[in-house]
C-alpha positions as a LaTeX table, in Angstrom:
\begin{tabular}{lrrr}
\hline
Residue & $x$ (\AA) & $y$ (\AA) & $z$ (\AA) \\
\hline
Unk1 & $-0.12$ & 0.02 & 0.25 \\
Unk2 & 1.23 & 3.48 & $-1.22$ \\
Unk3 & 2.28 & 6.19 & 1.60 \\
Unk4 & $-0.56$ & 8.20 & 0.59 \\
Unk5 & $-3.35$ & 5.23 & 0.37 \\
Unk6 & $-5.95$ & 5.39 & 3.21 \\
Unk7 & $-6.64$ & 1.91 & 4.54 \\
Unk8 & $-10.36$ & 2.80 & 5.27 \\
Unk9 & $-10.84$ & 3.94 & 1.67 \\
Unk10 & $-9.02$ & 0.44 & 0.56 \\
Unk11 & $-11.33$ & $-1.46$ & 2.21 \\
Unk12 & $-14.31$ & 0.71 & 1.26 \\
Unk13 & $-15.52$ & 1.43 & 4.82 \\
Unk14 & $-15.20$ & 4.38 & 7.15 \\
Unk15 & $-13.21$ & 5.45 & 9.95 \\
Unk16 & $-16.45$ & 4.72 & 12.24 \\
Unk17 & $-16.24$ & 0.79 & 11.20 \\
Unk18 & $-16.31$ & $-1.76$ & 14.02 \\
Unk19 & $-13.88$ & $-4.89$ & 13.91 \\
Unk20 & $-16.55$ & $-6.82$ & 12.61 \\
Unk21 & $-17.35$ & $-4.53$ & 9.71 \\
Unk22 & $-13.32$ & $-4.47$ & 8.75 \\
Unk23 & $-13.04$ & $-8.60$ & 9.06 \\
Unk24 & $-15.80$ & $-8.96$ & 6.89 \\
Unk25 & $-14.86$ & $-6.38$ & 4.20 \\
Unk26 & $-11.14$ & $-7.64$ & 3.95 \\
Unk27 & $-12.50$ & $-11.49$ & 3.67 \\
Unk28 & $-14.83$ & $-10.19$ & 0.92 \\
Unk29 & $-12.09$ & $-8.38$ & $-1.19$ \\
Unk30 & $-9.61$ & $-11.03$ & $-0.44$ \\
Unk31 & $-11.34$ & $-13.55$ & $-2.09$ \\
Unk32 & $-12.76$ & $-11.16$ & $-5.00$ \\
Unk33 & $-9.38$ & $-10.01$ & $-6.09$ \\
Unk34 & $-6.68$ & $-12.82$ & $-4.95$ \\
Unk35 & $-4.60$ & $-13.59$ & $-8.01$ \\
Unk36 & $-5.05$ & $-17.61$ & $-7.56$ \\
Unk37 & $-8.47$ & $-16.99$ & $-7.59$ \\
Unk38 & $-8.99$ & $-15.23$ & $-10.92$ \\
Unk39 & $-8.42$ & $-16.37$ & $-14.20$ \\
Unk40 & $-4.81$ & $-15.69$ & $-15.57$ \\
Unk41 & $-3.71$ & $-15.19$ & $-12.16$ \\
Unk42 & $-1.02$ & $-12.03$ & $-12.30$ \\
Unk43 & $-2.28$ & $-8.81$ & $-13.08$ \\
Unk44 & $-3.86$ & $-5.53$ & $-11.78$ \\
Unk45 & $-5.29$ & $-8.03$ & $-9.04$ \\
Unk46 & $-1.88$ & $-8.57$ & $-8.14$ \\
Unk47 & $-1.33$ & $-5.34$ & $-6.84$ \\
Unk48 & $-4.86$ & $-4.94$ & $-5.26$ \\
Unk49 & $-4.09$ & $-7.92$ & $-3.14$ \\
Unk50 & $-1.08$ & $-6.50$ & $-1.64$ \\
Unk51 & $-3.17$ & $-3.19$ & $-1.27$ \\
Unk52 & $-5.77$ & $-4.97$ & 0.76 \\
Unk53 & $-3.82$ & $-7.04$ & 2.81 \\
Unk54 & $-1.77$ & $-4.13$ & 3.96 \\
Unk55 & $-4.95$ & $-2.38$ & 4.87 \\
Unk56 & $-6.39$ & $-5.14$ & 6.82 \\
Unk57 & $-2.68$ & $-5.77$ & 8.48 \\
Unk58 & $-3.25$ & $-2.38$ & 10.21 \\
Unk59 & $-7.13$ & $-2.07$ & 10.54 \\
Unk60 & $-7.56$ & $-5.63$ & 12.02 \\
Unk61 & $-5.41$ & $-4.88$ & 14.81 \\
Unk62 & $-6.49$ & $-2.73$ & 17.56 \\
Unk63 & $-2.94$ & $-1.52$ & 18.29 \\
Unk64 & $-1.85$ & $-0.91$ & 14.82 \\
Unk65 & $-5.32$ & 1.14 & 14.11 \\
Unk66 & $-4.48$ & 3.49 & 16.96 \\
Unk67 & $-1.14$ & 4.39 & 16.21 \\
Unk68 & $-2.02$ & 4.77 & 12.04 \\
Unk69 & $-4.81$ & 6.91 & 13.44 \\
Unk70 & $-2.51$ & 9.16 & 15.30 \\
Unk71 & 0.57 & 9.07 & 13.11 \\
Unk72 & $-2.09$ & 9.99 & 10.37 \\
Unk73 & $-3.75$ & 12.80 & 12.24 \\
Unk74 & $-0.42$ & 14.35 & 13.34 \\
Unk75 & 1.12 & 14.46 & 9.89 \\
Unk76 & $-1.80$ & 15.89 & 8.26 \\
Unk77 & $-1.80$ & 18.26 & 11.00 \\
Unk78 & 1.32 & 19.43 & 10.30 \\
Unk79 & 1.25 & 19.23 & 6.62 \\
Unk80 & $-2.14$ & 21.37 & 5.99 \\
Unk81 & $-2.06$ & 23.83 & 9.07 \\
Unk82 & 1.50 & 24.01 & 10.00 \\
Unk83 & 3.55 & 22.69 & 12.26 \\
Unk84 & 1.94 & 23.15 & 15.89 \\
Unk85 & 1.60 & 20.56 & 18.96 \\
Unk86 & $-0.93$ & 17.86 & 18.44 \\
Unk87 & $-4.59$ & 18.33 & 19.57 \\
Unk88 & $-6.19$ & 15.97 & 21.88 \\
Unk89 & $-9.36$ & 14.36 & 20.13 \\
Unk90 & $-11.49$ & 11.46 & 20.54 \\
Unk91 & $-10.37$ & 8.23 & 18.88 \\
Unk92 & $-13.74$ & 8.53 & 16.56 \\
Unk93 & $-13.04$ & 12.03 & 15.93 \\
Unk94 & $-9.31$ & 11.67 & 15.32 \\
Unk95 & $-9.97$ & 9.13 & 12.95 \\
Unk96 & $-12.57$ & 10.95 & 10.94 \\
Unk97 & $-10.12$ & 14.09 & 10.61 \\
Unk98 & $-7.21$ & 11.54 & 9.76 \\
Unk99 & $-9.12$ & 9.95 & 7.15 \\
Unk100 & $-10.24$ & 13.34 & 5.74 \\
Unk101 & $-7.00$ & 14.93 & 5.73 \\
Unk102 & $-4.91$ & 12.16 & 4.40 \\
Unk103 & $-7.15$ & 12.99 & 0.94 \\
Unk104 & $-5.32$ & 16.29 & 1.23 \\
Unk105 & $-2.18$ & 15.09 & 1.39 \\
Unk106 & $-2.75$ & 12.54 & $-1.56$ \\
Unk107 & $-3.84$ & 15.79 & $-3.52$ \\
Unk108 & $-0.27$ & 16.86 & $-2.62$ \\
Unk109 & $-0.91$ & 19.48 & 0.16 \\
Unk110 & 1.23 & 22.09 & 1.42 \\
Unk111 & 4.70 & 20.09 & 3.40 \\
Unk112 & 3.42 & 16.87 & 2.07 \\
Unk113 & 6.66 & 15.08 & 1.52 \\
Unk114 & 7.61 & 15.89 & 4.87 \\
Unk115 & 4.13 & 14.95 & 6.50 \\
Unk116 & 4.38 & 11.37 & 5.02 \\
Unk117 & 7.46 & 11.11 & 7.23 \\
Unk118 & 5.20 & 10.65 & 10.20 \\
Unk119 & 2.87 & 8.00 & 8.25 \\
Unk120 & 5.98 & 6.06 & 6.85 \\
Unk121 & 5.25 & 3.80 & 9.87 \\
Unk122 & 2.59 & 2.37 & 7.32 \\
Unk123 & 3.94 & 2.47 & 3.83 \\
Unk124 & 7.46 & 0.70 & 5.55 \\
Unk125 & 5.81 & $-1.73$ & 7.17 \\
Unk126 & 3.74 & $-2.76$ & 3.99 \\
Unk127 & 4.50 & $-1.61$ & 0.63 \\
Unk128 & 6.52 & $-4.04$ & $-1.97$ \\
Unk129 & 5.01 & $-6.96$ & $-0.15$ \\
Unk130 & 7.16 & $-6.02$ & 3.47 \\
Unk131 & 6.12 & $-8.11$ & 6.25 \\
Unk132 & 2.93 & $-7.79$ & 8.49 \\
Unk133 & 5.10 & $-7.76$ & 11.87 \\
Unk134 & 4.19 & $-5.96$ & 14.67 \\
Unk135 & 3.89 & $-2.08$ & 14.75 \\
Unk136 & 3.17 & $-1.65$ & 18.48 \\
Unk137 & 6.07 & $-0.36$ & 19.91 \\
Unk138 & 6.65 & 2.04 & 17.35 \\
Unk139 & 5.47 & 5.74 & 18.24 \\
Unk140 & 4.58 & 8.03 & 15.55 \\
Unk141 & 5.83 & 10.96 & 17.61 \\
Unk142 & 3.54 & 13.65 & 16.55 \\
Unk143 & 5.55 & 16.46 & 19.06 \\
Unk144 & 5.91 & 20.00 & 17.24 \\
Unk145 & 9.52 & 19.63 & 17.57 \\
Unk146 & 9.81 & 16.18 & 15.23 \\
Unk147 & 7.51 & 17.28 & 13.11 \\
Unk148 & 9.23 & 20.75 & 12.48 \\
Unk149 & 12.79 & 18.63 & 12.25 \\
Unk150 & 10.88 & 16.27 & 9.06 \\
Unk151 & 9.72 & 19.42 & 7.40 \\
Unk152 & 12.72 & 21.23 & 7.13 \\
Unk153 & 16.33 & 20.61 & 8.96 \\
Unk154 & 19.76 & 22.41 & 7.73 \\
Unk155 & 22.47 & 25.41 & 8.72 \\
Unk156 & 23.15 & 23.53 & 11.92 \\
Unk157 & 19.95 & 22.87 & 13.48 \\
Unk158 & 19.64 & 20.94 & 16.42 \\
Unk159 & 17.59 & 17.84 & 15.54 \\
Unk160 & 15.68 & 15.55 & 18.23 \\
Unk161 & 17.42 & 12.59 & 18.69 \\
Unk162 & 15.26 & 8.91 & 18.39 \\
Unk163 & 13.82 & 9.98 & 15.07 \\
Unk164 & 14.16 & 9.21 & 11.66 \\
Unk165 & 14.52 & 12.39 & 9.46 \\
Unk166 & 14.65 & 12.91 & 5.96 \\
Unk167 & 17.83 & 13.51 & 4.14 \\
Unk168 & 18.22 & 17.26 & 4.77 \\
Unk169 & 20.39 & 18.17 & 1.25 \\
Unk170 & 24.00 & 19.06 & 0.40 \\
Unk171 & 25.94 & 21.42 & 2.80 \\
Unk172 & 23.85 & 21.01 & 5.66 \\
Unk173 & 25.09 & 21.04 & 9.28 \\
Unk174 & 23.01 & 19.34 & 12.08 \\
Unk175 & 23.97 & 18.78 & 15.79 \\
Unk176 & 21.90 & 16.03 & 17.20 \\
Unk177 & 23.02 & 13.82 & 20.65 \\
Unk178 & 26.27 & 15.62 & 21.32 \\
Unk179 & 27.19 & 14.79 & 17.43 \\
Unk180 & 27.69 & 17.29 & 14.62 \\
Unk181 & 26.62 & 15.64 & 11.29 \\
Unk182 & 27.83 & 17.12 & 7.86 \\
Unk183 & 25.73 & 16.36 & 4.60 \\
Unk184 & 27.86 & 16.29 & 1.22 \\
Unk185 & 26.37 & 15.77 & $-2.04$ \\
Unk186 & 27.73 & 13.64 & $-4.65$ \\
Unk187 & 30.91 & 14.63 & $-6.06$ \\
Unk188 & 32.79 & 13.20 & $-9.35$ \\
Unk189 & 32.66 & 9.44 & $-9.43$ \\
Unk190 & 31.57 & 9.07 & $-5.73$ \\
Unk191 & 28.39 & 9.44 & $-4.10$ \\
Unk192 & 27.31 & 11.62 & $-1.02$ \\
Unk193 & 28.49 & 11.18 & 2.14 \\
Unk194 & 27.08 & 11.74 & 5.95 \\
Unk195 & 30.22 & 12.89 & 8.07 \\
Unk196 & 30.27 & 12.54 & 11.97 \\
Unk197 & 31.80 & 14.09 & 14.30 \\
Unk198 & 31.95 & 13.52 & 18.02 \\
Unk199 & 32.64 & 15.88 & 20.96 \\
Unk200 & 35.97 & 14.31 & 20.80 \\
Unk201 & 37.01 & 15.17 & 17.41 \\
Unk202 & 36.75 & 11.14 & 16.55 \\
Unk203 & 34.89 & 10.91 & 12.54 \\
Unk204 & 33.17 & 8.62 & 10.66 \\
Unk205 & 32.11 & 9.03 & 7.26 \\
Unk206 & 28.83 & 7.37 & 6.21 \\
Unk207 & 29.31 & 6.92 & 2.37 \\
Unk208 & 26.16 & 6.28 & $-0.26$ \\
Unk209 & 26.76 & 5.11 & $-3.74$ \\
Unk210 & 26.69 & 7.44 & $-6.71$ \\
Unk211 & 22.60 & 5.65 & $-7.46$ \\
Unk212 & 21.79 & 6.29 & $-4.05$ \\
Unk213 & 18.11 & 8.06 & $-3.94$ \\
Unk214 & 18.65 & 10.70 & $-1.91$ \\
Unk215 & 15.10 & 12.15 & $-1.79$ \\
Unk216 & 14.05 & 8.79 & 0.14 \\
Unk217 & 17.15 & 8.60 & 2.26 \\
Unk218 & 16.66 & 9.19 & 6.05 \\
Unk219 & 18.99 & 9.36 & 8.85 \\
Unk220 & 18.66 & 9.11 & 12.84 \\
Unk221 & 20.40 & 10.12 & 15.98 \\
Unk222 & 19.84 & 8.16 & 19.23 \\
Unk223 & 21.46 & 6.08 & 22.06 \\
Unk224 & 21.41 & 2.11 & 20.66 \\
Unk225 & 23.24 & 0.60 & 23.48 \\
Unk226 & 22.74 & 2.29 & 27.25 \\
Unk227 & 26.76 & 0.78 & 27.62 \\
Unk228 & 28.12 & 2.44 & 24.47 \\
Unk229 & 30.23 & 5.91 & 25.11 \\
Unk230 & 27.40 & 8.02 & 22.99 \\
Unk231 & 24.60 & 8.36 & 20.07 \\
Unk232 & 24.98 & 5.96 & 17.29 \\
Unk233 & 23.77 & 7.21 & 13.45 \\
Unk234 & 21.46 & 5.32 & 11.59 \\
Unk235 & 21.08 & 5.93 & 7.50 \\
Unk236 & 18.72 & 4.26 & 5.25 \\
Unk237 & 18.42 & 4.53 & 1.67 \\
Unk238 & 17.66 & 3.18 & $-1.31$ \\
Unk239 & 19.63 & 2.81 & $-4.73$ \\
Unk240 & 17.82 & 3.58 & $-7.86$ \\
Unk241 & 16.47 & 0.38 & $-9.68$ \\
Unk242 & 16.32 & $-1.69$ & $-6.14$ \\
Unk243 & 13.41 & $-2.99$ & $-4.71$ \\
Unk244 & 14.91 & $-3.09$ & $-1.15$ \\
Unk245 & 16.92 & $-0.66$ & 1.29 \\
Unk246 & 20.28 & $-0.46$ & 2.15 \\
Unk247 & 20.66 & 0.07 & 6.29 \\
Unk248 & 24.20 & 1.10 & 7.98 \\
Unk249 & 24.98 & 1.99 & 11.53 \\
Unk250 & 27.74 & 3.89 & 12.42 \\
Unk251 & 28.10 & 2.96 & 15.97 \\
Unk252 & 30.41 & 4.12 & 18.77 \\
Unk253 & 33.28 & 1.87 & 20.16 \\
Unk254 & 35.93 & 2.35 & 22.80 \\
Unk255 & 38.43 & 3.86 & 20.32 \\
Unk256 & 36.89 & 5.92 & 17.56 \\
Unk257 & 33.58 & 4.47 & 15.62 \\
Unk258 & 33.01 & 1.24 & 13.79 \\
Unk259 & 30.65 & 1.21 & 10.58 \\
Unk260 & 27.75 & $-1.85$ & 10.83 \\
Unk261 & 25.79 & $-3.15$ & 8.05 \\
Unk262 & 22.81 & $-4.48$ & 8.49 \\
Unk263 & 22.39 & $-5.57$ & 4.98 \\
Unk264 & 20.16 & $-5.02$ & 2.07 \\
Unk265 & 15.91 & $-5.26$ & 3.45 \\
Unk266 & 13.15 & $-5.37$ & 1.02 \\
Unk267 & 10.98 & $-2.31$ & 1.03 \\
Unk268 & 11.63 & 1.29 & 1.69 \\
Unk269 & 14.01 & 2.56 & 3.93 \\
Unk270 & 13.77 & 2.33 & 7.75 \\
Unk271 & 11.00 & 5.29 & 8.79 \\
Unk272 & 11.30 & 4.84 & 12.90 \\
Unk273 & 13.94 & 4.84 & 15.22 \\
Unk274 & 14.64 & 1.35 & 16.53 \\
Unk275 & 13.25 & 1.65 & 19.80 \\
Unk276 & 13.64 & $-0.96$ & 23.35 \\
Unk277 & 10.87 & $-3.37$ & 23.31 \\
Unk278 & 11.84 & $-5.89$ & 25.46 \\
Unk279 & 13.11 & $-3.99$ & 28.69 \\
Unk280 & 16.72 & $-4.58$ & 28.62 \\
Unk281 & 17.81 & $-1.32$ & 27.48 \\
Unk282 & 19.46 & $-2.01$ & 24.06 \\
Unk283 & 17.16 & $-0.97$ & 21.05 \\
Unk284 & 15.45 & $-3.42$ & 18.79 \\
Unk285 & 16.02 & $-3.56$ & 14.59 \\
Unk286 & 12.64 & $-5.11$ & 14.07 \\
Unk287 & 12.83 & $-5.94$ & 10.52 \\
Unk288 & 11.78 & $-7.95$ & 7.64 \\
Unk289 & 13.87 & $-11.50$ & 7.63 \\
Unk290 & 15.28 & $-11.11$ & 4.01 \\
Unk291 & 16.20 & $-15.02$ & 3.99 \\
Unk292 & 12.33 & $-15.29$ & 2.63 \\
Unk293 & 12.82 & $-13.17$ & $-0.22$ \\
Unk294 & 12.21 & $-14.79$ & $-3.14$ \\
Unk295 & 12.58 & $-18.58$ & $-1.91$ \\
Unk296 & 8.94 & $-19.47$ & $-2.34$ \\
Unk297 & 7.53 & $-17.14$ & $-4.64$ \\
Unk298 & 8.02 & $-14.23$ & $-6.39$ \\
Unk299 & 9.11 & $-10.72$ & $-4.85$ \\
Unk300 & 6.26 & $-8.88$ & $-5.23$ \\
Unk301 & 3.82 & $-11.66$ & $-3.60$ \\
Unk302 & 6.46 & $-12.52$ & $-0.68$ \\
Unk303 & 5.95 & $-11.99$ & 2.87 \\
Unk304 & 8.74 & $-11.94$ & 5.62 \\
Unk305 & 8.61 & $-12.84$ & 9.19 \\
Unk306 & 9.81 & $-10.17$ & 11.40 \\
Unk307 & 14.24 & $-10.40$ & 11.98 \\
Unk308 & 14.96 & $-9.13$ & 15.43 \\
Unk309 & 18.46 & $-7.45$ & 15.77 \\
Unk310 & 20.94 & $-5.26$ & 18.44 \\
Unk311 & 23.74 & $-3.53$ & 17.86 \\
Unk312 & 26.13 & $-3.58$ & 20.79 \\
Unk313 & 29.92 & $-2.90$ & 20.81 \\
Unk314 & 30.13 & $-2.62$ & 17.10 \\
Unk315 & 28.47 & $-5.83$ & 16.83 \\
Unk316 & 24.89 & $-7.13$ & 15.35 \\
Unk317 & 23.30 & $-9.57$ & 17.66 \\
Unk318 & 20.44 & $-11.40$ & 16.36 \\
Unk319 & 17.94 & $-12.01$ & 19.25 \\
Unk320 & 15.01 & $-13.33$ & 17.69 \\
Unk321 & 14.99 & $-16.82$ & 19.09 \\
Unk322 & 15.43 & $-15.02$ & 22.77 \\
Unk323 & 11.82 & $-15.69$ & 23.80 \\
Unk324 & 11.32 & $-11.89$ & 24.92 \\
Unk325 & 9.59 & $-10.72$ & 21.32 \\
Unk326 & 6.84 & $-13.32$ & 21.30 \\
Unk327 & 4.51 & $-10.66$ & 21.21 \\
Unk328 & 6.23 & $-9.40$ & 18.14 \\
Unk329 & 6.06 & $-12.79$ & 16.41 \\
Unk330 & 2.31 & $-13.61$ & 17.78 \\
Unk331 & 0.68 & $-10.26$ & 16.05 \\
Unk332 & 2.44 & $-11.58$ & 12.51 \\
Unk333 & 1.66 & $-14.75$ & 13.00 \\
Unk334 & $-2.26$ & $-13.43$ & 13.21 \\
Unk335 & $-1.77$ & $-11.28$ & 10.22 \\
Unk336 & $-0.09$ & $-14.14$ & 7.78 \\
Unk337 & $-2.45$ & $-16.85$ & 8.67 \\
Unk338 & $-5.27$ & $-15.45$ & 6.48 \\
Unk339 & $-3.27$ & $-15.00$ & 3.66 \\
Unk340 & $-1.94$ & $-18.09$ & 4.47 \\
Unk341 & $-5.54$ & $-19.85$ & 3.79 \\
Unk342 & $-5.87$ & $-18.02$ & 0.38 \\
Unk343 & $-3.10$ & $-20.40$ & $-0.66$ \\
Unk344 & $-0.03$ & $-18.32$ & $-0.56$ \\
Unk345 & 3.08 & $-19.74$ & $-0.02$ \\
Unk346 & 4.97 & $-17.01$ & 0.70 \\
Unk347 & 2.45 & $-16.28$ & 3.41 \\
Unk348 & 2.63 & $-19.38$ & 4.88 \\
Unk349 & 6.34 & $-20.10$ & 5.30 \\
Unk350 & 6.12 & $-16.80$ & 7.47 \\
Unk351 & 3.25 & $-17.63$ & 9.26 \\
Unk352 & 5.01 & $-21.20$ & 10.54 \\
Unk353 & 8.26 & $-19.23$ & 10.84 \\
Unk354 & 6.14 & $-16.96$ & 13.35 \\
Unk355 & 4.48 & $-19.85$ & 15.17 \\
Unk356 & 7.87 & $-21.65$ & 15.55 \\
Unk357 & 9.09 & $-18.14$ & 17.65 \\
Unk358 & 5.66 & $-18.32$ & 19.60 \\
Unk359 & 5.71 & $-21.95$ & 20.37 \\
Unk360 & 3.02 & $-22.98$ & 18.23 \\
Unk361 & 4.60 & $-24.90$ & 15.61 \\
Unk362 & 2.50 & $-28.12$ & 14.89 \\
Unk363 & $-0.76$ & $-26.13$ & 15.14 \\
Unk364 & 0.75 & $-24.12$ & 12.28 \\
Unk365 & 1.98 & $-26.84$ & 10.59 \\
Unk366 & $-1.15$ & $-28.23$ & 10.60 \\
Unk367 & $-2.87$ & $-25.16$ & 9.30 \\
Unk368 & 0.02 & $-24.75$ & 6.53 \\
Unk369 & $-0.68$ & $-28.33$ & 5.58 \\
Unk370 & $-4.31$ & $-27.54$ & 4.58 \\
Unk371 & $-4.16$ & $-24.16$ & 2.81 \\
Unk372 & $-1.04$ & $-24.26$ & 0.65 \\
Unk373 & $-0.84$ & $-24.23$ & $-2.96$ \\
Unk374 & $-0.33$ & $-27.55$ & $-4.39$ \\
Unk375 & 0.24 & $-26.50$ & $-7.97$ \\
Unk376 & 1.97 & $-23.09$ & $-7.68$ \\
Unk377 & 4.64 & $-23.02$ & $-10.39$ \\
Unk378 & 7.69 & $-21.44$ & $-8.27$ \\
Unk379 & 10.55 & $-23.39$ & $-8.18$ \\
Unk380 & 11.38 & $-24.76$ & $-4.75$ \\
Unk381 & 14.25 & $-24.31$ & $-2.87$ \\
Unk382 & 17.13 & $-26.81$ & $-2.60$ \\
Unk383 & 18.17 & $-28.62$ & 0.41 \\
Unk384 & 21.22 & $-30.00$ & 2.07 \\
Unk385 & 21.55 & $-33.66$ & 3.65 \\
Unk386 & 24.41 & $-32.07$ & 6.06 \\
Unk387 & 23.77 & $-29.52$ & 8.53 \\
Unk388 & 26.73 & $-27.40$ & 7.63 \\
Unk389 & 26.19 & $-23.97$ & 6.13 \\
Unk390 & 27.35 & $-23.08$ & 3.67 \\
Unk391 & 26.16 & $-27.11$ & 1.99 \\
Unk392 & 28.97 & $-29.25$ & 1.50 \\
Unk393 & 29.60 & $-30.43$ & $-1.97$ \\
Unk394 & 27.53 & $-33.69$ & $-2.95$ \\
Unk395 & 24.63 & $-33.36$ & $-0.04$ \\
Unk396 & 22.31 & $-31.00$ & $-2.09$ \\
Unk397 & 18.85 & $-32.35$ & $-2.13$ \\
Unk398 & 16.01 & $-31.40$ & $-3.81$ \\
Unk399 & 12.24 & $-31.90$ & $-2.85$ \\
Unk400 & 9.19 & $-33.01$ & $-4.54$ \\
Unk401 & 7.02 & $-30.87$ & $-2.17$ \\
Unk402 & 6.32 & $-27.55$ & $-0.42$ \\
Unk403 & 6.32 & $-28.99$ & 2.93 \\
Unk404 & 9.44 & $-31.11$ & 3.23 \\
Unk405 & 11.54 & $-28.02$ & 1.33 \\
Unk406 & 9.52 & $-25.44$ & 3.76 \\
Unk407 & 10.95 & $-27.80$ & 6.62 \\
Unk408 & 14.84 & $-27.66$ & 5.74 \\
Unk409 & 14.07 & $-24.33$ & 4.84 \\
Unk410 & 13.12 & $-23.20$ & 8.68 \\
Unk411 & 15.37 & $-25.77$ & 9.94 \\
Unk412 & 18.37 & $-24.28$ & 8.45 \\
Unk413 & 17.63 & $-20.91$ & 9.00 \\
Unk414 & 17.45 & $-21.67$ & 13.02 \\
Unk415 & 13.53 & $-21.21$ & 13.26 \\
Unk416 & 13.23 & $-25.29$ & 14.21 \\
Unk417 & 15.94 & $-26.82$ & 15.86 \\
Unk418 & 14.38 & $-30.62$ & 15.12 \\
Unk419 & 12.74 & $-32.07$ & 12.07 \\
Unk420 & 8.94 & $-32.02$ & 11.67 \\
Unk421 & 6.95 & $-34.31$ & 10.93 \\
Unk422 & 5.73 & $-33.29$ & 7.55 \\
Unk423 & 2.35 & $-35.35$ & 7.25 \\
Unk424 & 1.41 & $-36.35$ & 3.87 \\
Unk425 & 4.05 & $-35.51$ & 2.34 \\
Unk426 & 6.79 & $-37.55$ & $-0.45$ \\
Unk427 & 10.34 & $-37.62$ & 0.91 \\
Unk428 & 12.97 & $-35.32$ & $-0.87$ \\
Unk429 & 14.34 & $-36.81$ & $-3.46$ \\
Unk430 & 18.18 & $-36.80$ & $-4.00$ \\
Unk431 & 20.04 & $-35.81$ & $-6.84$ \\
Unk432 & 21.62 & $-39.01$ & $-8.61$ \\
Unk433 & 25.24 & $-37.70$ & $-8.42$ \\
Unk434 & 24.42 & $-37.99$ & $-4.59$ \\
Unk435 & 23.23 & $-41.40$ & $-5.10$ \\
Unk436 & 25.81 & $-42.76$ & $-6.88$ \\
Unk437 & 28.27 & $-41.45$ & $-4.54$ \\
Unk438 & 26.63 & $-43.33$ & $-1.81$ \\
Unk439 & 27.00 & $-46.64$ & $-3.39$ \\
\hline
\end{tabular}
């Protein structure tokens, strides 16, 4: 769903719709437009079902719906009325205002580009087939200071911490979190650059490639680890022609800085600064697990379970399986289940992966066996008879069915520890060369 799309309008609802009306509208539209239920499969309906799924993922969850309403209200108030403190309204009135004024932004209201930064919580989570993971811990931050920083910053202005802000343009000088940030335009064969200087005079440069889209690039300053010596700088951007976004962190270490690459991630650049959500004081990046990209379906139809990362002492730590984020994976599981039930093998993979994180693997596996598309034309991933990564020569396996391929993929990706009872499923087929070697 695009950043300007109104989820109420997508589902044909008003902001006063109750939960039963939202669910009924979603199911009716999903059945009508799902590519697998229409002649020819792909086409305009493919984009339509993505938009419908994205809208329901927001409105079908009470906490996400409230977060969307707050973000939309703050953004459009800033865009239409100028930056000012948020006005307290009843939930019903707020939803009406957000729905009405979002149409103003869609038509290009004053400051729309900057205001959409606040509502990009929605866009980042669902544009281009992004995952349905919980947004409950994200805050739209509608304070006047944050909104002003989103709309215009530069000339040595102080920027708020813990907020992702748009790239301010060449020559801008920004102070935030005890750091000085300098934004340099692309020169010659090189791309743009963000130079960070701390109070001690140590500097680090975050370089962007020449084809980086600065219009959509974002940066944020804040403390990711309470044990670090200061604030970190997060940079997110997309290169022209690429579906995913790059994510880099300049993290302070004992001596100087270290640049941490969180790798390309599907979808739009990160729009919400990472926040601490489990009580340990360290901020978490809740990101789409890019390992699922194109594995069980084309990229445009892909769903991704969340991957939860921390940056500590300049190192990336995957804490997804720590058991402290059950609520995040449960929310994603509940959002992916109805899409899996429609026969999406990509959604079923994300659904089962989420269920494994919350201790409901056996139940989810039975749901998947009843729902997956046995006639899907997307090639299954190859597997490995050994546990080593990468797979040793001669240990490769190919599969005759989706469940066996999914079980192998989830086990090798760390979602499950032991083999799963596949149910009614043919065993994997070992390539002829490997069988000959076994004799």
